[in-house]
LUMLOTI-590274 format. One record per residue: residue in three letters; x, y, z of N, C-alpha, C, O, CB in turn. Coordinates in steps of 0.1 Angstrom, whole numbers, plus 5000, padded with zeros to 4 digits. Atoms other than C-alpha are relative to their C-alpha. Glycine has a CB too. Example, Ala and Ser with C-alpha at 12.3 -4.5 7.8 and 13.67 -1.06 7.14 Angstrom:
REM residues 2
ALA500949885000512349555078500950125000501950125007499050005012SER499149895000513749895071499250115008499750225009500450054986
***
This chain:
REM residues 523
UNK498849975007549910782300499750054986498950004979500949874999UNK500249945014550211002269500649904990501849874991500750144999UNK499550085011550510782238500550104989499750194985499049904995UNK499549915010552710952212500549924987500949814988501150095005UNK499650065012553510882176501550004999502250055008499550084988UNK498650015002557010802163500650144999501850165004500449924988UNK499549865001557411172155499850075014498850145015499350084989UNK500249954987558011282191499950155000499250215008501249965009UNK500049865001558611642181498650054997498150145004500950054988UNK501449965003555111682165499149965012498250045015499649944987UNK500950054989553511482194500150105011499150145017500449865004UNK499849914988555011722220499450134996498750195005501550025003UNK500549875003554112042201498550014999497950115001500650044987UNK501450005001550611932195499249965012498049945011499649914988UNK500750044987549811832231499050125003499350235000501049985011UNK501049894997546712022244500450085012499850075023498649935003UNK499549924989548612272265499050095007499050105019501250094995UNK501049914995545712502269499149925010498849975021499150064989UNK500850094992543612212283500749965013500249965024499549884993UNK499150034988546512112306500050115010499850085022501449964995UNK499949894991546812452321498650025007498650055019500450134992UNK501449984994543012482327499849895010499349925021499049994989UNK500250114990542912132344500950025012500450005023500449874993UNK499149984989545912212366499550115009499450105021501450034996UNK500549894993544512552376498849975008498650025019499850124991UNK501250044993541212402385500349925013499749955023499149914991UNK499650074988542912162409500650095011500450095023500949884997UNK499349914991545112432424499050105007499250135019501050094992UNK501049914994542112662430499349935011499049995021499050054989UNK500750084989540412382450500949985012500449985023499649864994UNK499050014988543612332471500050125008499950125020501449964994UNK500049874993543712702479498850025008498950065020500150114989UNK501349984993540012712489499949915012499349945022498849994991UNK500150094989540312402510500950045012500450045024500549864995UNK499249954989543212542531499450135006499550155018501450034994UNK500649874995541412882533498949975010498850045020499450074988UNK501150034990538412712551500549915011499749865019498949944992UNK499450084990540812502572499949854998500149775007499350035013UNK500250155003540112162555501349954994501449934982498849984990UNK498750045005543712052552500049854995500849814986501150015011UNK500150145004542711682548499650004985500149924977499049935009UNK500549995014540811772516501150064991501350014980498850094999UNK499049945008543711992504501149894997501649894986500750115008UNK498950105003546211702508499549894990500349844982500349935013UNK500550095010543911472488500150064986500449994977498549965003UNK499949945013543811722460501550024996501750014984499450145001UNK498649995003547611762462500549874994501349864985500850045012UNK499650135005547911392456499549984985500249924977499349885008UNK500550005014545711432425500950084990501150044979498650064999UNK499149925008548111702412501249924997501749924986500350135007UNK498850085002551011472417499849894990500749854983500449935014UNK500450115010549211202396499650064987499549984977498949915006UNK500649945012548011452370500950004988502150044989499650145003UNK499250005013549211402334500350154996501450184992499249934989UNK499949865004548611772328501150075008502050145003498750085002UNK499049944991550711882358501449954997502450024996499749975015UNK498850065003553511642349500650064987501850104987499949854998UNK499549955013553811752313500350155000501350204994499049974989UNK499849864999553512122322501350035008502150125005498850075007UNK498849984992556312082348501249974991502250044992500049905012UNK498950035009558611922322500250114990501350154987499849864992UNK500049895009557712192297500750125006501550195000498650034994UNK499549884993558512462323501549995002502250094999499350015014UNK498550014997562012332332500849984988502050014988500249905010UNK499150025012563112232297499850104990500750124981499649864994UNK500249905011561712512276499850155005500250244998498849964993UNK500449874996560512812297500950075010501150195010498650005004UNK499249944990562712862327501350074995501950024986500349905011UNK498849935004565613112325501249915000502149924992500250125008UNK498850084998568112852337499849864993500549774998500349985014UNK500350135006566812572314501249934995501249804994498950024990UNK498850065006570212512298501149975010502349945006500550084989UNK499050024990572112482331500049855004499049805008499850095013UNK500050154998573312122336500149975015500750055023501349944993UNK499850064987573111922368501249915000502149924991498749935005UNK498850094999575611662379500149904989501249844987500149935014UNK499950095011574611442351500450064986500649994976498649944998UNK499549935012575811702325499050034990499350094979501149914994UNK501049985010572511712307499550155000499150205010498849915002UNK500549865001571612062294498750014993498050124993501050094993UNK501250005007568611972274499549854998500249764999500150064986UNK500650135002566211682267499350004986498750104982498949965011UNK500750015013565011562233498549985003498149955014500649884992UNK501550024998561211532228499849865005498949845014499350024986UNK500250144996561511152232500449995015499749925023500949914992UNK499650004986563411202265499050075009498850035021501350065002UNK501049934992560711442277498849905003498349905015499450124993UNK501150104997558011172273500549895009499749845017499649944986UNK499550104991560310922290500050055015499849985024501449964996UNK500049944987560711162319498650015006498449995018500650155000UNK501450004996556911202321499649865006498949865016499150044988UNK500350144995556610822325500749975013500249915022500449904989UNK499350024988559310822351499350075012499250025023501550054999UNK500849934989557411092371498749935003498349935015499850154995UNK501350074997554210902367500249885010499449865018499449954987UNK499850124992555710582382500750025013500649945023500749904992UNK499149984988558110732408499850125008500550145018501450004995UNK500249884992556711062420499649985014499950075023499050094993UNK500350034985555410902452501249965008501149955020498949905000UNK498850054993558910782460501250054993502149974989500049845001UNK498949945008561211022442501350015008501450055019499650144996UNK498750004994564910992449500950104993501150094981500749865000UNK499249905006567011302443501449964998502049895006500050135009UNK498650015003570411292427500750115007500150205013500450004985UNK499349894994573211512440499950134992499250134982501549965001UNK500249875006573511872431501450054995502450035001499550115010UNK498849945005576112052409500250135006499350225006499950014984UNK499749884993577812332428500750104990501750074984500849985012UNK499549895008578412662409500350125009499350185014499150044988UNK499849884992580212942428499650134993500050154981501550015004UNK500549875006578613292422500650115008500450115020498450005000UNK499449894992580613602432499050105005498050134997501150074992UNK500949904994578813842455500750144999501950154998499549975014UNK499449875001579314222455500950045011501650135010498850104998UNK499149974989581014212489501349924999502149925008499249965013UNK498750075002583813992474499949855004500849785000501050075009UNK500150144996582513662489499349934988498949994978499249995013UNK500750085010580913382469498849935007498949895018500949904993UNK501150094995577613202473500049884990500349894978498650075000UNK499950125008577212852460498649974995497649955002500549885008UNK501250045007574412782435500049854999501049804993499850084986UNK500050155001573412422438498949964990497749974993499749945014UNK500950025011571812302406499649854999500449764998500650044986UNK500550145001569611982405500049964985500250044976498649985005UNK500150055013569411762374498750054994497850095001500249854999UNK501249965007566711832348498849925006497749975008500049984985UNK501050094995564711532361499550055014498450065017500549865001UNK500349954987564911662397499350145000498450165008501350015009UNK500749875001563912012386498649984996497750055000500850094990UNK501350025004560911872369499149945011498049985013499949894988UNK500750054988559911682400499750115010498650125015500949895008UNK500249894991560411992421498950104995498150155003501350085002UNK501049925006558212192397498649945002497750015005500350024985UNK501350074998555511932399499550015014498450045017500249854996UNK500349984986555611942437499650145003498750175011501249955009UNK500349864998555612322436498550034996497850105003501050094993UNK501449995005552312302416499049965011498050025013499849924987UNK500950054989550812112446500150095012499150115019500349865003UNK499849934988552412312474499650155000499050205010501449995004UNK500149855001552112672462498650055003498450145012500450054987UNK501349954996548312712463499649985014498950065020499049934991UNK500350034986548112552497500650115009499950165018500549865005UNK499349904991550612802512499650144996499750235005501549984999UNK500549865004549313102492498850045009498650165011499650004985UNK501249984991546213062514500450045014499650095022499149885000UNK499549974986548413122545501050115000501250175011500649885006UNK498949905000551013372534499550145003498450185001500750014986UNK500349874995551113722548499850104988500550084978501150065009UNK500249915011549814012526501250084996501350134985498850095003UNK498849915003553114202529501249924996502349984996500350085013UNK498950085005555213922516499950004985498849964979500049855005UNK500249985014555913992479501049924991500849914979500250154997UNK498950065008559013792468499649854996499249775004501250005008UNK500250135006558713482446498649945003498449835007501149905006UNK501450044998554913472449499250034987499450144981499450075012UNK500949985012552413432421499150125003498550135013499249874997UNK500949884998550513762415500650115007500050225009498849965006UNK499349894993553113972434501450024994501949934988500149965015UNK498749965006556314152425500750105009500150155019499850054985UNK499249904993559014382437499250144999499450225009501450024994UNK500749875002556814672424498950025011498650135015499450024986UNK500949994989554214582450500650055013500150135021499349875002UNK499249964989556814622477500450154999500350225009501349925002UNK499649865002557914952462498850095003498950205009500550024985UNK501249924998554315082462499650015015499150115020498949954992UNK500350004986553814972498500950095008500450165017500149855005UNK499149904994556815172508499650144998499650235007501549984995UNK500549875003555415472491498850035009498750145015499550014985UNK501249984992552115422510500450025015499750095022499149884999UNK499649994986554015392543500850125003500950165015500849885004UNK499049894997556415682539499750134992500450234993501449964995UNK500449875007554615952518499650105010499550085022498949974989UNK500349894991553716282532498749985008498650025019499950134992UNK501350034993550116172541500249905012499549905021499049954990UNK499850104989551615892562501150055010501649975018500549874994UNK498949944991554116132580501349934999501949915009499550015014UNK498850075002557015952565501250075005502250015008500249974985UNK498949924995559316242575500449975014501649995018499750144998UNK499850034986559016132611500549855003500849815014498850035009UNK499850154998559615752605501549964998502350034992499149934991UNK498750065002562615532607499849864994498749814994500849985014UNK500150135007563415202589501149915005502249955006500150024985UNK499150114997565014882601500349934986499449874981499549905011UNK499650085012566914742571500549875005501749855009501150084991UNK499750134994566914372581500849924990500449904979498849935004UNK499250095008569614142568500149875008500549865019501450054996UNK499950134994569313772576501349934995501549914983498749914996UNK498750065003572713602578499949874993499349774999500849995013UNK500050135008573113332551498649935001498549815004501149915005UNK501450054998569313282550499849864994499449775001499050104994UNK500250135007569113002524500949895005500549775005500150024985UNK499050104995572112822539499749965015500149855019501450055000UNK500250034986570812832575498649965004498349925016500450125008UNK501450034997567112762573499949855006500449764999499050014988UNK500050134993566412472597499049914992497849954990499650015015UNK500950105007564912162579498749985008497649965002500749874997UNK501250024992562612102608499050114999497850094999500449985015UNK500949895001561212452606499249994987498050034987500850135000UNK500850015012560212382570499049895000497949904997501049984988UNK500850125000558912032575498850025010497749965007500849885004UNK501149984991556812132605498950094995497750084999500550075013UNK501049915005555012402585499549964986498650034981500650144999UNK500450055013554612202553498649955000498249865007501049904994UNK501350065002551012142542500149914988500049964976498950124998UNK499850105011551411822521499849865005500049835017501450024994UNK500150144996550711452521501449945002502450004998499249924989UNK498750074997553411202531500949994988502150024989499749875006UNK499150025011554711142496500750134996501950124993499249954988UNK499349875004555411512489500950045011502050095009498950114998UNK499149974989556811562524501349924999502449985001499349975014UNK498850095001559211272518500950054989502150064990499649864997UNK499349945011560211422484500750125004501950145000499150024988UNK499449874996560911762499501149985010502150045009498950095007UNK498950034990562911612528501249954992502449994996499549895010UNK498850055007565111422503500650124991501850124990499549894990UNK499549895008565411742482500950095009502050135005498850094995UNK499249924990566711932513501349935003502449995004499250025013UNK498850074996569111652522501049984989502249964991499649865005UNK499150015011570511632487501050114999502150104993499249994987UNK499149885001572011982490500750045013501150165013499350114994UNK499549954987573211992526501550025000502349954993499749905011UNK498649984997576512132537500449905012499749905022500350155004UNK499650104990578311852557500250065014500050005025501249934997UNK499949934987579012112585498750035006498650045018500850134998UNK501349974995575312192588499049914994498249954986499750154997UNK500950105006573411872580498550015002497749964994500449865005UNK501549974997570111992594499550134995498450174998499849985015UNK500449865004570112332577500250024985501049944978500850105008UNK499849955014569812492543499049954990498749834990501449964996UNK500850055012567612482512500950054988501350164987498650075000UNK499149985011569612462480499650124991498550124985500249884991UNK500349895009569812792460500249954986501349914982500950135003UNK499950065014569112682424498949904998498649874987501349944998UNK501150095001566212452432498750074996498650195001499849925013UNK501349945005562812522416499150045012498450145013499249914991UNK500949994988561012482450500750085011500050115021499649865004UNK499349934989563712662472499450135004499250155016501450024996UNK500649874995562213012472498649985007498450055017499750094988UNK501250024993558812872482500249945014499549985023499149894991UNK499750054987560312672510500550115010500250115022501149894999UNK499549894992562112982523498850095004498850135016501050094992UNK501149924996558813172522499149935011498649995019499150034988UNK500850084990557112892542500750015013500050035023500049854996UNK499349994987559812912569499950145006499850155018501449964998UNK500049864995559813292571498650065002498550175008500850084991UNK501449944999556013342569499750035015499849945024499049904994UNK500449964986554813532600500950105006500650175015500049885009UNK499049904995557913742605499450154998499850245005501449994993UNK500549875003555914032590499050055011498850175012499249994987UNK500949964989553514032620500650035013499950065023499049895002UNK499349984987556114072647499850155005499550175016501549974999UNK500249864997555914452646498650044996498350054984501150104994UNK501449965003552214562648499550095011500050095022499149874999UNK500649914990550214832665498650034996498150024985500950135001UNK501449965001546614952670500050144994500850234998499350005013UNK500149865006545615252648499750115010500150225007499049994989UNK500349894990544315432679500949995012500750065022498649985004UNK499150004989547215342701499649905011500449895021500250135006UNK500450094989545315082722500849874999501549844989498549974999UNK499350135000546714742731499249904991498049904991500049945015UNK500650095009546014472706499649875007500449815014501049964988UNK500450124994543914182718499449914989499349944977498950035011UNK500650105009542213872702498850064994498350014983499849875007UNK501249955005539114082697500250134992499250184986499150035012UNK499749885008540814372679499749974985500249884980501550055002UNK500350025014539314402644501350024992502150104994498950104995UNK498850005008541914342617500250144993501350184990499949894989UNK499849875007541214682601500550115010500850225006498650054994UNK499549914990542414842633501549975003502150045012499250005013UNK498650054998545814662632500950044988500550014977500149855003UNK499049965010548814802613501249915002501749905013500350155000UNK498850085000551714572604500950054989500950014978499749854997UNK499249925010554214802587501449944996502450004996500350145006UNK498850075004556714542576499949964985498749924981500449885009UNK500050045015557614462539501149904998502249935000500150124991UNK499050105003559314142529500049954986498949944980499849885009UNK499850065013560714022496501049895002502249915002500450114989UNK499250124997562013662502500850035013500250045023501049984988UNK499249984987564913722527500450145002501150185011501249915000UNK499849854998565014102522498850065007497750035003500350074986UNK501149944992563014302546500350135006501450165010499649905012UNK499949874993562314652559498850015009497749965006500050124989UNK501149984990560314742590499950155003500950215006500449925013UNK500249854998558815092593499750025014498849965020498950054991UNK500249974986559015242627499450145002499950244995501349995008UNK500549874996557015532642501050065010501949985015498650005006UNK499149954991558915772665500049935014501049925021499750155003UNK500150064987557615592696500349855001500449795011498650025005UNK499750145000558515242685501449975005502350045002499849944986UNK498750044994561315062703500749904990500349794989499849935014UNK499350085010563714932676500749885006500749775001501150084993UNK499350114993565714722701499149885003499449765001500750055013UNK501050114996562614532714499549934987499449814988498850075007UNK500550065012561414472678501149904994500849794990499650104989UNK499050095005564814332667500249885009500649775004501350085000UNK499950114991564914112698499049894997499349774996499950045015UNK501150105004561613952688500349934987500149824985498650084999UNK499750055013562813912652501149895002501149794995500450114991UNK498950104997566013742665499549875006500049765002501150075009UNK500650124994564013502686499249924989499449804988499050045011UNK500850075010561713422656501049934990500849814987499250104992UNK499050065010564813352633500749895007501049795001500950114995UNK499350104993566613152660499249875000499849764999500350055015UNK500850125000563712912662500049934986499749814985498550035003UNK499950065014564312852624501449984996501749964984499250094990UNK498550035003568112822626500750124995501950104990500149894991UNK499449895007568813172614500450115010499950115021499150064989UNK499649894991570413492628499950134992499950134980501449985005UNK500049875006570113862622501550044998502350025007499350115009UNK498649965002573313992606500250145006499750245001500350014984UNK499749874993574514262630500750104992500650224993500749985013UNK499249925008576914392605499250084989499550194986501149924993UNK500749945011574414462577498650055004498150134996499849894990UNK501349954995571214532597500250145005501050165014499349915010UNK499949864996570714902601498750065004497650024999500650094988UNK501249924997568315152617500350134994501350204997499950015016UNK499849885008567915442594498850105000497750055000500349964985UNK501149905001565915762594499550014986500450004977500550155005UNK500549995014563615782564500650114992500750114980498550005000UNK499449885007565116122556501449984996502050064989499850125010UNK498650035004568615972554500049914988501149904981500749935012UNK500050095012567515722527500549865002501449845011500750074989UNK499650144998568015352523499849924986499049964978499349925011UNK500150095012568415082495499149885003499249825014501449964995UNK500850124998565914802490499649964986499050044978498750035009UNK500450065013565414572459500550084988499850084978498549995000UNK499549935011567614782437499650144998499950214988499749934987UNK500549865000566015112445500650085012500950015023498450015001UNK499649924989567015402467498850085004498350164996501250104997UNK501149944995564215532489500450115009501350105017499049915007UNK499749894991564215872507498850095001498150124992501350084995UNK501049904998561816112523500850135001501750155010499249975014UNK499349875000563016462515499650095011498650075019499750074986UNK500249914989563216752539498650065000498050105010501050115000UNK501349945002559916882525498949895002497749925000499850064987UNK501050114998558216542533499649924988498949834990498850065006UNK500450075013558016432497500849874999502049875001500250094988UNK499450135002558716062490500749994986500150034976499049895002UNK499350025012561315982464500649864999501149805008501250104998UNK499450145002562415652448500750014986500250054976498949895000UNK499250005012565215622422500849875000501049815010501050134999UNK499150125000567515332410501250025010501750135011500549974986UNK498949994990570115262437501350014992501549984981500149885009UNK498749985006573815342430500549874996501149864985500950075011UNK499450135003574814972431499249944987499849884979499849905011UNK500850055011571914882407500450074987500650014977498550025002UNK499649925012572915162383501449964995501749954983500050155002UNK498650045003576615062384500049864993500749854983500949995012UNK500050135006575814702376499450004986499949944977499149905009UNK500649985013573614812347500950064990501150024979498750085001UNK499049935009576215052333501149904996501649914985500650125008UNK498950095003578814772335499649914989500449884980500349915013UNK500550095011576614542313500050084987500450034977498649955003UNK500149925012576014822288501450034994501650024982499350145003UNK498749975005579714922286500749874994501449884984500950055012UNK499450135005580714552281499549984985500349944977499649885009UNK500650025014578414542250500650114991501050084980498550005000UNK499649895008579314882237501550004996501850034984499750145007UNK498550015002583114832240500549874995501749864992500750045013UNK499650145004583114472228500450014985499550034976498949905002UNK499649995014585214462196499649884992499849894979501550015000UNK500450125008583814122186498650034994498249954985499849885010UNK501349975005580414292179500150124990500850214993499050025011UNK500249885009579514522150498950095007498250055016499649964986UNK501049914994577214822157498649945000497849965009500050134992UNK501350055001574114642145499849895011498749895018499749934987UNK500050104989574814342169499950065013499250025022501249904999UNK500049934987575514582197498650055003498250045015501150115000UNK501349944997572214752193499049895003498149915012499550074987UNK500950114998570414412192500249955014499249915021500249894990UNK499750054987572114302224499750105011499350065022501549965001UNK500349904990571614632242498550025003498150045014500650144995UNK501449974998567914662236499349935011498649995019499349964987UNK500750064989566614392260500650045014499950045023500149854998UNK499449964987569114502287499550135004499150155016501650014998UNK500549874997568014862285498550005003498150065012500350104988UNK501550014998564314782281499749945014498849995021499449924989UNK500250074987564514542311500350105012499550105022500949885001UNK499649904989566314812333498950115001498550145012501450054998UNK500949895000563915082323498649965005497950035012499950074986UNK501350064996560814862328500049985015499050015022499749874993UNK499950024986562014772363499850135008499250135018501349935004UNK500049874992562415132373498950104995499050224997501450074998UNK500949915007559415272354499150075010498450165006499249934990UNK500949924991557615382386500950085010500550135020499249905009UNK499149914992560715582399500050144994499350164983501449945000UNK499849875006561615942393501349984991502449954996500350115012UNK498950045009563715892362500450124990501150094980499549894991UNK499749895009564216242347501450075003501750164996498950115001UNK498649954997567716302362500949954988500649854982500549965014UNK499150035012570516292336500649865001500749794991501150104999UNK499550144999571915972351499049904996499349814988500549985015UNK501050105002568715782351499350014986498849914981498950015010UNK500549995014567615912316501049944991500749924979499850154997UNK498950065008570915752304500650094989501150044979499449874993UNK499549915010571916062285501449984997501849974985499850155005UNK498650025002575616012290500449874993501349864985500850025013UNK499850135006575515642282499649994985500349944977499249895008UNK500449995014573515702250500950084992501250044980498650065000UNK499149925008575915972239501349924997501749934986500450135008UNK498850095003578915732243499749904990500549874981500549945013UNK500450105010577015462224499950064986500349994976498749935004UNK500249945013576115702196501450034993501550004981499350145002UNK498749985005579815792192500649884994501249874984500950065011UNK499450135004580815432190499349954987499949914977499849895011UNK500750045012578015352165500450084988500550034977498450015002UNK499749915011578815662144501449974994501649974982500050145005UNK498750035004582515562143500049874992500749864982501049995012UNK500050135007581715202133499250014987499549934978499449905009UNK500849995013579215312106500650114991500050154981498650045004UNK499349905009581815552091499350134998499050174986500349934987UNK500649865000580115882100498650004994498150114991500950094992UNK501350005005576715772087499050035012498649935019499649864993UNK500749964988574815962114498649965001498049925011500150165002UNK501450055001571315872102499949865005499049825013499550024986UNK500150144996572015502105500449985015499849905022501049924991UNK499750014986573715552139498950045009498749985019501350095002UNK501149954992570715742152498949895000498349865010499450134994UNK501050115001568415452140500449895010499649835017499949954986UNK499550114991570615202158499950045015499649965023501549974997UNK500149954987570715422189498549985005498349945017500450145001UNK501550024996566815422190499749865002498949835011499150064989UNK500250144998566915052186500649955013500049865020500549924988UNK499250044989569515002213499450055014499549985024501450044999UNK500549944988567815232238498550034999498150144998500850135004UNK501449985002564115172235499450085012499850065023499249864999UNK500649924989561915422254499049925007498349835001499450134994UNK501050074992559715302282499250125008499950205014500649905010UNK500749894993556915532297500249995015500149885020498549994996UNK499849994985557515642333498850065006498250165001501350075004UNK501149934992554815722359500449985014500049885020498649934996UNK499550014986556315792393498949975010497950045011500750135003UNK500950054989554615602421498549974995497649975004499950115011UNK501350035006551615512398499649854999498649824994499950074987UNK500350155000551815132402498849975008498650035018501349925005UNK501250054993548614962412500449885008500649775003498849974990UNK499650114991549414752442499049895001497849925000500450055014UNK500950114999547914402446499150025012499650075023500849875001UNK501049984989544814412468500149905011499949785009498650004994UNK500050084988545214282503500749864999501949854995498649975005UNK499550145000545713902505499649934987499649804987499649925012UNK500550065012544413842470501149904994502349924995499750104989UNK499150095007545913542451499349954987498149944987500349885009UNK500650055012545413422415499249865002498449834994501149974990UNK500750134997544313082431498650025006497949925008500949925009UNK501349984994541213252446498949994990497749994994500050135007UNK501150025010539413212413499350134995498450124987499049915005UNK500649875004538613582409500650044987501450134987500150115011UNK499449975013539413592372499850144995500750204989499449904990UNK500349865004537813932367501050095006501650184999498650045004UNK499049914993540114102393501349984993502050084990500049975015UNK498650035005543313932380500250044986501250094982500449865003UNK499849975014542713972343499950154998500750214990498949934992UNK500149855002541614342346501150075006501550185002498650055006UNK498849944994544514412369501150014990501950104990500449925013UNK498950005010546814312341500050124991501050174987499949874992UNK500149895010545514582318500450135007500750235000498650014995UNK499649884993546314842345501550005002502150115005499350015013UNK498650014997549914722349500950034988502150054989500349865005UNK499249995012551014762313499750134993498750204995499749884991UNK500149875007551515052289498850004990498149904989501350034992UNK501249985008548915182264499749884990498649834989500150124992UNK500250105011549514932235499649865006498749805001501349984992UNK500350134994549514622258498750005006497949915005501149965010UNK501349984994546614752278498849994991497849934993500050135008UNK501150005010544514812247499849874994498749824991500350114989UNK500150135006545414472233499249915010498449825005501449944997UNK500650094990544314302266498550035000497749935000500650035014UNK501549975000540914492265499449954988498349904988499850155002UNK500650045012540414412229499849855000498949804993501050044988UNK500050154999541114042236499149955012499249835015501449945001UNK500850044989538714042266500949945011500549845018498949914996UNK499050054990541813982289500449864998500749795008499450025014UNK499550145003542613652272501250004992501550094984498849924992UNK498850025008545913532258499749984985498849904982500949885005UNK500250015014546013582220500549874994500249844982500650124993UNK499550125006547813252216499349885006498849794998501549985004UNK500750124994546312992241498650035003497849935005500849965012UNK501449974997543013172248499650005014498550035017499249904993UNK500350004985543313142286500050145005500650235000501049915008UNK500049874994542513432308501450045005502249965009499050005012UNK498849944995545413662317500050025015499450125019500450134992UNK499949984985546113612354501450075003502350074994499849875008UNK498749944997549013792372501149915005502149955010499750115011UNK498950104997550913472378501049994989502149934991499449865003UNK499050005011552713532345499950134993498950194991499749884991UNK499949875007553913842326499349994987499249884980501450044999UNK500649995014552113962295501050054991501850144994498750095001UNK499149965011554114002263499250054989498249994985501049894996UNK500649955012553114222234500749944988501949984985500050165000UNK499450085011553714002204499750074986498550104984499549865000UNK500249945014554214142168499849884991500749804989501350084996UNK500450125007552413882147500949984988501349864985498650024995UNK499250025012554513942115501550005003502349994994499750114990UNK498650004996557813952135500750144998501850155001500749904992UNK499449865002558414322125499750095012498650135014499450064987UNK500249924988558914522157499950144997499750235006501249975009UNK500349865004558514842137498650024996498150134994501050044989UNK501450005005555014752127499150005013498849905019499649884991UNK500849984988552714892155498550024996497850075004500550125008UNK501549995004549414862136499349915010499749805014499849954986UNK500850074990546614742159499949854997500049765006498650065001UNK500250145003546014412140501349925000501249805000499449994986UNK498750074999549714322143500449985014501549915016501150084992UNK499650014986549714342181499149905007497949915007500050135006UNK500750094992548714052203500649995014501849995016500049854994UNK499550024986548914032241499949865003498949795002499150095010UNK499950154998550113682250500849985013501550075017500649934988UNK499150044989551613502280501450004996501849974984499649865005UNK498650015003555313532282500549864996501349854987500950055012UNK499650145004555613152281499549974986500149894979499449905011UNK500550035014553413142250500950074990501250024979498550064999UNK499149935009555713402234501349924998501849904987500350145006UNK498750085001558813192243499749884991500549844983500449965014UNK500350135007557012882229499850034985500349944977498749945006UNK500149965014556113062196501350014993501649954983499250134998UNK498749985006559713162190500849875000501749854991500750115007UNK499350135000561012822201499649914989500449844983499849945014UNK500650095011558712642177500650054986500949964978498550005000UNK499549955012559912872149501449964998501849934987499850154999UNK498550035001563612812156500249854998501249814993500750055012UNK499850145001563112442159499449944987499749834983499349935012UNK500650055012561012412127500950014988500549974977498750074997
***
């Protein structure tokens, strides 16, 4: 047990977080390698150690109370935050009760969907979220050793950009994308219908964790479907969905030379042209592939897990007709060239956010610019590997409208308005289809620090990449190697975002960046 002084604030801030992260990662790496070689018994013993680990407990509490995006969302107990003293108390509770954790109920929040329907976000209490995070630390490395290489959603070291690049590799002119078709697969109410048995049967975990996961699933059930569903809003829910759906990527496969696939077929001769991001999936078909037969196999796979293919939303599309996936619109042009741009729906949602800020009479021009900057930067960063030189995607018209508003509010001071516009619409370098996709089945838990840290410097722009190389791929705040399980942030040491001098720039973990600013605001 961590002993802390009366000053809980200082005790919490001065905990050896760097050491904690290193200790947890060491255990997770051993779990991953044990499952890789088939020693599940050893993996489960190591998972028990993670559950008992002081480092894992405190990191889990820090994650859900300080770092997660939804950290201020209350559960049914109404708590939106914990004091430093309460965090230490929660750590003690996890220490004594993690082997027999009892979940409280979930707070239900209706979220409108773009088709007019609503989905129910089910939010656990902060204590339950901390427990789920702790359990996830133990479960994730075990299942990362089993997950399919073409599964990219909610996985450490993988992102939507990996899926985007894989589509480019599958549909570009060298891959004869012009002749291919795509099944846009939609799983009907995936998170609400996943069978609990399907998850529990596939879970690699000791009894105490299995029991905790089972209680977690039962805490959020719909009375109409008591044996189905994983609560959307839980920390561990995306991982559980990945566990249940793992293997669907291998349903459509073929031999590179057209031969029948047998147990003796070398893996480098087998192509599995499916791409999955959580419950979103596309399946690439050659002209000779039978779409009906493939969909029948997928329906059977899903039925065994309590789910169905949505006949209304699942489509068979020619690559030359184009399709939407993960906020992008993909199309093979008549000349065989592959194109990817932001989808219409994605652009509309982004424009709606921008218009709300620009037209909001409660904000002055300076505040509008400050609020616009992260929205615009985030959108441009997400689409930075698309073709972005069209007038819509360059945001020319949106910027023009914002400039008029800024100019009007600044009483015709065009120079100031231009400065605010530059601040509100930060530029992001684009490089169409140049993303470096994650290699094969690589995982940050495999211990290949050189691959993962150097990969980071290839994923970021010049300033961040140079900072990473200068720092030998280590975080400028905590000193740990930069792995791809967490985003890198370029930190301005003096707080001045106009100061781009080399010595003022530090590449640090996104969580370290959040922690720096949190500490400043709390001091």
